TISEMAR-930378 format. One record per residue: x, y, z of N, C-alpha, C in turn. Coordinates in nm, 2 decimals. Atoms other than C-alpha are relative to their C-alpha. Example, Ala and Ser with C-alpha at 12.3 -4.5 7.8 and 13.67 -1.06 7.14 Angstrom:
BEGIN
REC/0.09/-0.12/0.00/1.23/-0.45/0.78/0.09/0.12/0.00
REC/-0.09/-0.11/0.00/1.37/-0.11/0.71/-0.08/0.11/0.08
END
This chain:
BEGIN
REC/0.09/-0.07/0.09/11.60/4.06/-0.61/-0.07/-0.11/-0.09
REC/0.07/0.09/0.08/11.32/3.87/-0.78/0.02/0.03/-0.15
REC/-0.02/-0.02/0.14/11.35/3.82/-1.16/-0.09/0.12/-0.06
REC/0.08/-0.11/0.06/11.06/4.06/-1.23/0.05/0.14/0.05
REC/-0.06/-0.13/-0.05/11.22/4.33/-1.01/0.12/0.04/-0.08
REC/-0.12/-0.02/0.08/11.54/4.29/-1.19/-0.03/0.05/-0.14
REC/0.05/-0.04/0.14/11.36/4.32/-1.53/-0.05/0.14/0.00
REC/0.06/-0.13/-0.01/11.17/4.63/-1.42/0.11/0.11/0.03
REC/-0.11/-0.10/-0.04/11.48/4.80/-1.27/0.09/0.02/-0.12
REC/-0.08/-0.02/0.12/11.68/4.74/-1.59/-0.07/0.08/-0.10
REC/0.08/-0.08/0.09/11.40/4.87/-1.80/0.00/0.15/0.04
REC/0.00/-0.14/-0.05/11.38/5.19/-1.59/0.13/0.06/-0.04
REC/-0.13/-0.06/0.03/11.75/5.24/-1.64/0.01/0.03/-0.15
REC/-0.01/-0.02/0.15/11.73/5.19/-2.02/-0.09/0.11/-0.05
REC/0.09/-0.11/0.04/11.43/5.42/-2.06/0.05/0.14/0.04
REC/-0.06/-0.13/-0.04/11.62/5.69/-1.88/0.09/0.06/-0.10
REC/-0.07/-0.05/0.11/11.82/5.72/-2.19/-0.07/0.12/-0.07
REC/0.08/-0.09/0.08/11.54/5.93/-2.34/-0.02/0.14/0.07
REC/0.02/-0.14/-0.05/11.54/6.23/-2.10/0.03/0.01/0.15
REC/-0.02/-0.03/-0.15/11.55/6.38/-1.75/-0.10/-0.08/0.08
REC/0.08/0.08/-0.09/11.42/6.16/-1.47/-0.04/0.08/0.12
REC/0.06/-0.06/-0.12/11.19/6.29/-1.20/-0.06/-0.11/0.08
REC/0.05/0.11/-0.09/11.13/6.06/-0.90/-0.11/0.06/0.09
REC/0.11/-0.03/-0.10/10.80/6.09/-0.71/-0.04/-0.13/0.07
REC/0.04/0.12/-0.07/10.65/5.85/-0.46/-0.08/-0.10/-0.10
REC/0.07/0.10/0.09/10.56/5.54/-0.67/0.01/0.03/-0.15
REC/0.00/-0.04/0.14/10.64/5.71/-1.00/0.15/0.04/-0.04
REC/-0.12/-0.04/0.07/10.94/5.75/-1.23/-0.04/0.07/-0.13
REC/0.05/-0.08/0.11/10.88/6.03/-1.48/0.12/0.04/-0.09
REC/-0.11/-0.03/0.10/11.11/6.05/-1.79/-0.06/0.11/-0.10
REC/0.04/-0.11/0.09/11.08/6.38/-1.98/0.10/0.02/-0.11
REC/-0.10/-0.01/0.11/11.24/6.38/-2.32/0.01/0.15/-0.05
REC/-0.01/-0.13/0.07/11.36/6.68/-2.52/-0.08/0.00/-0.13
REC/0.09/0.00/0.11/11.13/6.57/-2.80/-0.14/-0.02/0.04
REC/0.15/0.01/-0.03/10.75/6.58/-2.81/-0.06/-0.12/-0.07
REC/0.06/0.13/0.05/10.64/6.22/-2.86/-0.03/-0.09/0.11
REC/0.04/0.08/-0.11/10.46/5.98/-2.63/0.10/-0.12/0.02
REC/-0.09/0.11/-0.01/10.71/5.70/-2.70/0.12/0.03/0.09
REC/-0.12/-0.04/-0.07/10.99/5.90/-2.54/-0.03/0.08/0.13
REC/0.04/-0.06/-0.13/10.80/6.07/-2.25/-0.08/-0.10/0.07
REC/0.04/0.13/-0.05/10.74/5.79/-2.02/-0.02/0.01/0.15
REC/0.02/0.02/-0.14/10.58/5.74/-1.68/0.00/-0.14/0.03
REC/-0.02/0.14/-0.05/10.68/5.42/-1.50/-0.06/-0.01/0.14
REC/0.04/0.04/-0.13/10.49/5.27/-1.21/0.13/-0.05/0.07
REC/-0.13/0.03/-0.06/10.78/5.26/-0.96/-0.01/-0.05/0.14
REC/0.03/0.05/-0.13/10.62/5.11/-0.65/-0.13/-0.06/0.00
REC/0.13/0.07/-0.01/10.33/4.89/-0.54/-0.12/0.10/0.00
REC/0.13/-0.08/0.00/9.98/5.03/-0.62/-0.11/-0.10/0.04
REC/0.09/0.10/-0.05/9.76/4.81/-0.40/-0.15/0.03/-0.03
REC/0.14/-0.02/0.02/9.39/4.75/-0.44/-0.06/0.09/0.11
REC/0.06/-0.08/-0.10/9.17/5.00/-0.26/-0.10/-0.09/0.08
REC/0.09/0.08/-0.08/8.96/4.86/0.03/-0.14/-0.01/-0.05
REC/0.14/0.00/0.05/8.63/4.96/-0.13/-0.01/0.03/-0.15
REC/0.02/-0.03/0.14/8.51/5.10/-0.46/0.05/0.14/-0.04
REC/-0.05/-0.13/0.03/8.69/5.43/-0.44/0.11/-0.01/-0.10
REC/-0.10/-0.01/0.11/8.95/5.55/-0.69/0.12/-0.08/0.05
REC/-0.11/0.08/-0.03/9.25/5.32/-0.70/0.13/0.09/0.02
REC/-0.13/-0.07/-0.01/9.61/5.42/-0.61/0.06/0.02/-0.14
REC/-0.05/-0.02/0.14/9.69/5.37/-0.98/-0.07/0.12/-0.06
REC/0.06/-0.12/0.05/9.43/5.64/-1.06/0.07/0.12/0.04
REC/-0.07/-0.12/-0.05/9.61/5.89/-0.84/0.13/0.02/-0.06
REC/-0.13/-0.02/0.07/9.94/5.82/-1.00/-0.01/0.04/-0.14
REC/0.03/-0.04/0.14/9.80/5.85/-1.35/-0.03/0.15/0.00
REC/0.03/-0.14/-0.01/9.66/6.19/-1.24/0.13/0.09/0.02
REC/-0.12/-0.07/-0.02/10.00/6.30/-1.11/0.09/0.00/-0.12
REC/-0.08/0.00/0.12/10.18/6.19/-1.42/-0.06/0.09/-0.11
REC/0.07/-0.09/0.10/9.92/6.37/-1.64/0.03/0.15/0.03
REC/-0.03/-0.14/-0.04/9.98/6.69/-1.44/0.14/0.04/-0.04
REC/-0.15/-0.03/0.03/10.36/6.66/-1.49/0.01/0.02/-0.14
REC/-0.02/-0.02/0.14/10.34/6.62/-1.86/-0.08/0.11/-0.06
REC/0.08/-0.12/0.05/10.06/6.87/-1.92/0.08/0.13/0.03
REC/-0.08/-0.12/-0.03/10.28/7.13/-1.75/0.11/0.02/-0.09
REC/-0.11/-0.01/0.09/10.55/7.05/-1.99/-0.04/-0.01/-0.15
REC/0.05/0.01/0.14/10.33/7.03/-2.30/0.05/-0.12/-0.07
REC/-0.05/0.12/0.06/10.42/6.67/-2.37/-0.11/-0.11/0.00
REC/0.08/0.12/0.00/10.22/6.38/-2.49/0.08/-0.11/0.06
REC/-0.08/0.09/-0.09/10.32/6.07/-2.29/-0.06/-0.14/0.00
REC/0.04/0.14/-0.02/10.29/5.70/-2.22/0.02/-0.04/0.14
REC/-0.01/0.05/-0.14/10.25/5.50/-1.90/0.03/-0.15/0.00
REC/-0.04/0.14/-0.01/10.42/5.16/-1.83/-0.04/-0.05/0.14
REC/0.04/0.07/-0.13/10.27/4.93/-1.56/0.05/-0.14/0.00
REC/-0.05/0.14/-0.02/10.45/4.61/-1.44/-0.11/-0.07/0.07
REC/0.11/0.07/-0.06/10.18/4.35/-1.36/0.03/-0.03/0.15
REC/-0.03/0.04/-0.14/10.36/4.26/-1.03/-0.02/0.12/0.10
REC/0.01/-0.12/-0.09/10.31/4.62/-0.89/-0.14/0.04/0.03
REC/0.14/-0.04/-0.03/9.93/4.63/-0.89/-0.07/-0.12/0.06
REC/0.08/0.10/-0.06/9.67/4.44/-0.69/-0.08/-0.08/-0.11
REC/0.08/0.07/0.10/9.46/4.17/-0.86/-0.13/0.06/-0.05
REC/0.12/-0.06/0.05/9.14/4.37/-0.87/0.03/0.12/-0.09
REC/-0.04/-0.11/0.09/9.32/4.67/-1.02/0.05/-0.06/-0.13
REC/-0.04/0.06/0.12/9.48/4.44/-1.27/-0.11/-0.04/-0.09
REC/0.12/0.04/0.09/9.14/4.31/-1.39/-0.06/0.12/-0.06
REC/0.07/-0.13/0.04/9.02/4.67/-1.43/0.09/0.09/-0.08
REC/-0.10/-0.09/0.04/9.34/4.81/-1.58/-0.04/0.08/-0.13
REC/0.04/-0.06/0.12/9.20/4.88/-1.93/-0.11/0.11/0.03
REC/0.11/-0.10/-0.04/8.89/5.06/-1.78/0.06/0.11/0.07
REC/-0.06/-0.11/-0.08/9.11/5.26/-1.54/0.06/0.10/-0.10
REC/-0.07/-0.09/0.09/9.32/5.40/-1.82/-0.10/0.06/-0.10
REC/0.10/-0.05/0.09/9.02/5.44/-2.05/-0.07/0.13/0.06
REC/0.06/-0.11/-0.07/8.87/5.67/-1.79/0.09/0.12/0.00
REC/-0.09/-0.11/0.01/9.18/5.89/-1.82/0.03/0.03/-0.14
REC/-0.02/-0.03/0.14/9.16/5.90/-2.20/0.12/-0.06/-0.06
REC/-0.12/0.06/0.05/9.44/5.66/-2.25/-0.03/-0.14/-0.06
REC/0.03/0.13/0.06/9.44/5.35/-2.48/0.13/-0.09/0.00
REC/-0.11/0.09/0.00/9.65/5.04/-2.48/0.08/0.00/-0.13
REC/-0.08/0.00/0.12/9.95/5.04/-2.72/0.09/-0.12/0.01
REC/-0.08/0.12/0.00/10.11/4.71/-2.61/0.00/-0.07/0.14
REC/-0.02/0.07/-0.13/10.16/4.44/-2.35/0.12/-0.09/-0.01
REC/-0.12/0.07/0.02/10.52/4.34/-2.38/0.04/-0.09/0.12
REC/-0.05/0.08/-0.11/10.64/4.05/-2.17/0.14/0.03/0.04
REC/-0.14/-0.02/-0.05/10.95/4.10/-1.96/0.06/-0.14/0.01
REC/-0.06/0.13/0.02/11.19/3.81/-2.03/0.14/-0.01/0.05
REC/-0.13/0.01/-0.06/11.51/3.67/-1.88/0.06/-0.13/-0.05
REC/-0.08/0.12/0.03/11.78/3.41/-1.98/0.13/0.01/0.08
REC/-0.12/0.00/-0.07/12.08/3.30/-1.79/0.12/0.03/-0.09
REC/-0.10/-0.01/0.11/12.30/3.27/-2.10/-0.06/-0.04/-0.13
REC/0.05/0.04/0.13/12.25/3.23/-2.47/0.06/-0.14/-0.03
REC/-0.05/0.13/0.04/12.28/2.87/-2.60/0.08/0.01/-0.12
REC/-0.08/0.00/0.13/12.52/2.78/-2.88/-0.09/0.02/-0.12
REC/0.08/-0.02/0.12/12.39/2.89/-3.22/-0.05/-0.14/-0.06
REC/0.05/0.12/0.06/12.16/2.63/-3.38/0.02/0.00/-0.15
REC/-0.03/0.00/0.14/12.26/2.74/-3.73/0.11/0.10/-0.03
REC/-0.10/-0.10/0.03/12.54/2.93/-3.90/-0.06/0.14/-0.02
REC/0.05/-0.14/0.00/12.49/3.30/-3.86/0.08/0.08/-0.11
REC/-0.07/-0.07/0.11/12.57/3.55/-4.14/0.11/0.10/0.06
REC/-0.10/-0.09/-0.04/12.88/3.76/-4.12/-0.05/0.15/0.01
REC/0.04/-0.14/-0.02/12.84/4.12/-4.00/0.13/0.08/0.04
REC/-0.09/-0.10/-0.06/13.07/4.42/-3.95/-0.08/0.08/0.10
REC/0.08/-0.06/-0.11/12.95/4.55/-3.62/0.08/0.12/0.06
REC/-0.06/-0.12/-0.05/13.03/4.91/-3.51/-0.08/0.06/0.11
REC/0.08/-0.07/-0.10/12.94/5.10/-3.19/-0.04/0.14/-0.05
REC/0.05/-0.13/0.05/12.74/5.42/-3.24/0.07/0.11/0.07
REC/-0.08/-0.11/-0.06/13.03/5.64/-3.13/0.03/0.11/-0.11
REC/-0.02/-0.10/0.10/13.05/5.82/-3.47/-0.13/0.04/-0.06
REC/0.12/-0.06/0.05/12.79/6.04/-3.63/-0.06/-0.09/-0.11
REC/0.04/0.08/0.11/12.77/5.82/-3.94/-0.08/-0.13/0.05
REC/0.06/0.12/-0.05/12.68/5.51/-3.73/-0.13/0.03/0.07
REC/0.12/-0.04/-0.07/12.43/5.70/-3.52/-0.11/0.03/-0.10
REC/0.09/-0.03/0.10/12.27/5.82/-3.84/-0.06/-0.13/-0.06
REC/0.05/0.13/0.05/12.24/5.46/-3.96/-0.09/-0.07/0.10
REC/0.09/0.06/-0.10/12.09/5.35/-3.63/-0.13/0.07/0.00
REC/0.13/-0.07/0.01/11.83/5.63/-3.66/-0.08/-0.05/-0.12
REC/0.07/0.05/0.11/11.74/5.49/-4.00/-0.06/-0.14/0.03
REC/0.05/0.13/-0.04/11.70/5.14/-3.86/-0.12/0.01/0.09
REC/0.11/-0.02/-0.09/11.49/5.27/-3.58/-0.13/0.05/-0.07
REC/0.12/-0.05/0.08/11.26/5.45/-3.83/-0.06/-0.12/-0.07
REC/0.05/0.11/0.08/11.22/5.13/-4.04/-0.06/-0.11/0.09
REC/0.04/0.12/-0.08/11.18/4.88/-3.75/-0.10/0.04/0.11
REC/0.08/-0.04/-0.11/11.00/5.08/-3.48/-0.10/0.12/-0.03
REC/0.11/-0.09/0.05/10.78/5.32/-3.69/0.02/0.14/0.07
REC/-0.03/-0.13/-0.05/10.96/5.63/-3.55/0.02/0.09/-0.12
REC/-0.02/-0.09/0.12/10.93/5.93/-3.80/0.15/0.03/-0.01
REC/-0.14/-0.02/0.02/11.27/5.98/-3.96/0.06/0.12/0.06
REC/-0.06/-0.12/-0.06/11.32/6.34/-3.84/0.01/-0.02/0.15
REC/0.00/0.02/-0.14/11.23/6.23/-3.49/0.11/-0.09/0.05
REC/-0.11/0.10/-0.03/11.47/5.93/-3.49/0.13/0.07/-0.01
REC/-0.13/-0.07/0.01/11.75/6.16/-3.60/0.02/0.10/0.12
REC/-0.01/-0.10/-0.11/11.67/6.42/-3.33/0.03/-0.08/0.13
REC/-0.02/0.07/-0.12/11.67/6.15/-3.06/0.14/-0.07/0.00
REC/-0.11/0.08/-0.01/11.97/5.95/-3.16/0.13/0.06/-0.05
REC/-0.12/-0.05/0.05/12.22/6.18/-3.33/0.09/0.08/0.10
REC/-0.08/-0.08/-0.09/12.33/6.39/-3.03/0.02/-0.08/0.13
REC/-0.02/0.07/-0.12/12.48/6.17/-2.76/0.01/0.08/0.13
REC/0.00/-0.09/-0.12/12.52/6.47/-2.53/-0.13/0.00/0.07
REC/0.13/-0.01/-0.06/12.15/6.45/-2.47/-0.04/-0.14/0.06
REC/0.04/0.13/-0.05/12.14/6.08/-2.39/0.01/-0.01/0.16
REC/0.01/0.00/-0.15/12.04/6.02/-2.02/0.04/-0.12/0.07
REC/-0.04/0.12/-0.06/12.17/5.67/-1.96/0.12/-0.06/-0.08
REC/-0.12/0.06/0.07/12.49/5.47/-2.05/-0.04/-0.12/-0.08
REC/0.04/0.11/0.10/12.33/5.26/-2.33/0.11/-0.01/-0.11
REC/-0.09/0.02/0.11/12.57/5.11/-2.58/-0.08/-0.05/-0.12
REC/0.07/0.03/0.12/12.43/5.10/-2.93/0.09/-0.06/-0.10
REC/-0.08/0.07/0.10/12.56/4.86/-3.19/-0.08/0.00/-0.13
REC/0.06/0.00/0.13/12.49/4.87/-3.57/0.08/-0.11/-0.08
REC/-0.06/0.10/0.09/12.55/4.57/-3.80/-0.01/0.03/-0.14
REC/0.00/-0.03/0.14/12.65/4.61/-4.16/0.03/-0.13/-0.08
REC/-0.01/0.11/0.09/12.61/4.35/-4.44/0.03/0.06/-0.14
REC/-0.04/-0.05/0.13/12.79/4.43/-4.76/0.00/0.16/0.00
REC/-0.01/-0.15/-0.01/12.84/4.79/-4.64/-0.13/0.07/0.04
REC/0.13/-0.06/-0.03/12.47/4.84/-4.56/-0.04/-0.02/0.14
REC/0.05/0.02/-0.14/12.33/4.90/-4.21/-0.13/-0.07/-0.01
REC/0.12/0.08/0.01/12.08/4.62/-4.17/-0.06/-0.04/0.14
REC/0.05/0.05/-0.13/12.05/4.54/-3.80/0.06/0.08/0.11
REC/-0.05/-0.08/-0.11/12.10/4.70/-3.46/-0.05/-0.06/0.13
REC/0.04/0.04/-0.13/12.08/4.64/-3.09/0.07/0.09/0.10
REC/-0.06/-0.09/-0.10/12.14/4.84/-2.77/0.01/-0.09/0.13
REC/-0.03/0.08/-0.12/12.27/4.71/-2.43/0.03/0.10/0.11
REC/-0.03/-0.08/-0.12/12.28/4.84/-2.08/0.02/-0.09/0.12
REC/-0.02/0.07/-0.12/12.42/4.70/-1.76/-0.06/0.07/0.12
REC/0.07/-0.07/-0.11/12.19/4.78/-1.47/-0.07/-0.11/0.09
REC/0.08/0.09/-0.10/12.02/4.61/-1.16/0.05/-0.14/-0.01
REC/-0.06/0.14/0.00/12.26/4.31/-1.18/-0.03/-0.08/-0.12
REC/0.04/0.08/0.12/12.16/4.22/-1.53/0.05/0.08/-0.12
REC/-0.03/-0.07/0.12/12.25/4.30/-1.89/-0.12/0.00/-0.09
REC/0.12/-0.02/0.07/11.96/4.45/-2.07/0.02/0.01/-0.15
REC/-0.01/0.00/0.15/11.91/4.41/-2.45/-0.13/0.07/-0.05
REC/0.11/-0.08/0.05/11.70/4.67/-2.63/0.01/0.04/-0.15
REC/0.00/-0.06/0.14/11.60/4.81/-2.97/0.06/-0.10/-0.10
REC/-0.05/0.09/0.09/11.68/4.49/-3.15/-0.09/0.00/-0.13
REC/0.08/-0.01/0.12/11.57/4.52/-3.51/0.08/-0.02/-0.13
REC/-0.06/0.03/0.13/11.65/4.42/-3.87/-0.09/0.06/-0.10
REC/0.09/-0.07/0.10/11.53/4.62/-4.17/-0.06/-0.10/-0.09
REC/0.07/0.09/0.10/11.28/4.47/-4.42/0.10/-0.04/-0.11
REC/-0.08/0.06/0.11/11.44/4.25/-4.68/0.12/-0.07/0.05
REC/-0.11/0.07/-0.06/11.70/4.12/-4.44/-0.04/-0.08/0.12
REC/0.05/0.07/-0.12/11.48/3.96/-4.18/0.00/-0.15/-0.03
REC/0.01/0.15/0.01/11.48/3.58/-4.11/0.13/-0.06/-0.04
REC/-0.13/0.06/0.04/11.85/3.54/-4.19/0.10/-0.02/0.11
REC/-0.09/0.02/-0.12/12.00/3.55/-3.84/0.08/0.13/0.04
REC/-0.07/-0.12/-0.03/12.12/3.91/-3.84/-0.02/0.05/0.14
REC/0.03/-0.05/-0.13/11.94/4.01/-3.52/0.07/-0.09/0.11
REC/-0.07/0.09/-0.09/12.07/3.70/-3.34/0.15/0.02/0.00
REC/-0.14/-0.02/0.01/12.42/3.77/-3.47/0.05/0.12/0.08
REC/-0.04/-0.12/-0.07/12.43/4.12/-3.33/-0.02/-0.01/0.15
REC/0.02/0.02/-0.14/12.28/4.02/-3.00/0.11/-0.09/0.06
REC/-0.11/0.08/-0.06/12.54/3.75/-2.95/0.13/0.08/0.00
REC/-0.12/-0.08/0.00/12.82/3.99/-3.04/0.00/0.09/0.12
REC/0.01/-0.09/-0.12/12.70/4.24/-2.78/0.01/-0.07/0.13
REC/-0.01/0.08/-0.13/12.65/3.98/-2.51/0.15/-0.05/0.02
REC/-0.14/0.05/-0.01/13.00/3.83/-2.58/0.09/0.12/0.04
REC/-0.09/-0.11/-0.04/13.16/4.18/-2.56/-0.02/0.04/0.14
REC/0.02/-0.03/-0.14/13.00/4.26/-2.23/0.05/-0.11/0.10
REC/-0.05/0.11/-0.08/13.09/3.92/-2.09/0.16/0.01/0.01
REC/-0.15/-0.02/0.00/13.46/3.98/-2.19/0.04/0.12/0.08
REC/-0.03/-0.11/-0.09/13.44/4.31/-2.00/-0.03/-0.03/0.14
REC/0.02/0.04/-0.14/13.34/4.12/-1.69/-0.14/0.02/0.05
REC/0.14/-0.02/-0.04/12.97/4.19/-1.69/-0.07/-0.13/0.02
REC/0.07/0.12/-0.03/12.78/3.91/-1.52/-0.15/0.02/0.03
REC/0.14/-0.01/-0.03/12.42/3.84/-1.43/-0.08/-0.04/-0.12
REC/0.09/0.05/0.11/12.12/3.73/-1.64/-0.02/0.10/-0.11
REC/0.04/-0.08/0.11/12.01/3.87/-1.97/-0.14/0.03/0.01
REC/0.14/-0.04/-0.01/11.69/4.07/-1.97/-0.05/0.08/-0.12
REC/0.06/-0.08/0.11/11.46/4.22/-2.23/-0.15/0.01/0.01
REC/0.15/0.00/0.01/11.10/4.31/-2.31/-0.03/-0.02/-0.15
REC/0.02/0.04/0.14/10.97/4.15/-2.63/-0.11/0.06/-0.07
REC/0.11/-0.03/0.09/10.77/4.27/-2.92/-0.06/-0.13/-0.05
REC/0.05/0.12/0.06/10.54/4.02/-3.09/0.10/-0.05/-0.11
REC/-0.09/0.05/0.11/10.79/4.01/-3.38/0.12/-0.07/0.05
REC/-0.12/0.06/-0.05/11.08/3.92/-3.16/-0.02/-0.13/0.09
REC/0.02/0.11/-0.09/10.91/3.65/-2.95/0.06/-0.13/-0.04
REC/-0.05/0.13/0.04/11.00/3.35/-3.15/0.15/-0.01/0.01
REC/-0.15/0.00/-0.02/11.37/3.45/-3.16/0.04/-0.01/0.15
REC/-0.04/0.00/-0.14/11.39/3.51/-2.79/-0.03/-0.13/0.07
REC/0.03/0.13/-0.06/11.22/3.19/-2.70/0.10/-0.11/-0.05
REC/-0.11/0.09/0.05/11.47/3.00/-2.92/0.13/0.02/0.07
REC/-0.13/-0.03/-0.07/11.75/3.17/-2.74/-0.01/-0.02/0.15
REC/0.01/0.04/-0.14/11.62/3.05/-2.40/-0.06/0.10/0.09
REC/0.06/-0.10/-0.09/11.44/3.36/-2.27/-0.14/-0.05/0.04
REC/0.13/0.04/-0.06/11.14/3.29/-2.04/-0.06/0.13/0.06
REC/0.08/-0.11/-0.05/10.87/3.53/-1.93/0.01/0.00/0.15
REC/0.00/-0.02/-0.14/10.91/3.67/-1.58/-0.10/0.10/0.05
REC/0.10/-0.10/-0.03/10.66/3.95/-1.59/-0.07/0.05/-0.13
REC/0.06/-0.06/0.11/10.44/4.15/-1.82/-0.03/0.15/0.03
REC/0.02/-0.14/-0.01/10.40/4.52/-1.89/-0.13/0.04/-0.08
REC/0.11/-0.05/0.07/10.09/4.71/-1.99/0.03/0.15/-0.03
REC/-0.04/-0.13/0.04/10.16/5.03/-2.19/-0.12/0.07/-0.06
REC/0.12/-0.08/0.04/9.90/5.30/-2.24/0.05/0.14/-0.04
REC/-0.04/-0.13/0.04/9.92/5.63/-2.42/-0.13/0.09/-0.03
REC/0.10/-0.09/0.04/9.71/5.94/-2.49/-0.03/-0.01/-0.14
END
């Protein structure tokens, strides 16, 4: 498996956390129980080659199928495209293709990979780290998600408080400093890799090493459980410096569009 394939497959497993998965040729459609485009996600799940002429691209057809799926369910939605799955001509036109479907770019996160984390370059702050197995910890994670990822508080609670609805085996960790929930991260083992997601630290506590500390804790725990393979993630602009310092390198890039 190429690094970009591993990254994309781990991402697909992680996003399946948010709802029911429908597989169609070249598409993975995740339908959440909440009405928000961040959680209703169409993933390009197979190559979309360039057309031989000027006719509509294969990507156009898949966007139309995804739109029909979510319209029938009264959901606003987003579409993730891995750059390795589309032809070069389609890639050059990708913004125009989605614009023609009434969709705008909301991000271009790089997919990144590291073999292992290097030793810490500085002392890291102490944290009490708890898994989100209790309602109190899940409530704290919802609060961090609201502050770090701009998810409305009522929506964050609806998504994260009821584990019976979660659609993938993601392990969520919350870090406490002085009794306050200040940082969080989520982990999933899939596609021969350990994926790291939803890393965030609340305002007022950033730049002190809390995110690095909880990431290291989670990776160490999974390694002790026997999980092997590289570490993978998709970076936000805010996280890029940290991930580069920790040895992550870009292996692909995603283009994310939403209505």
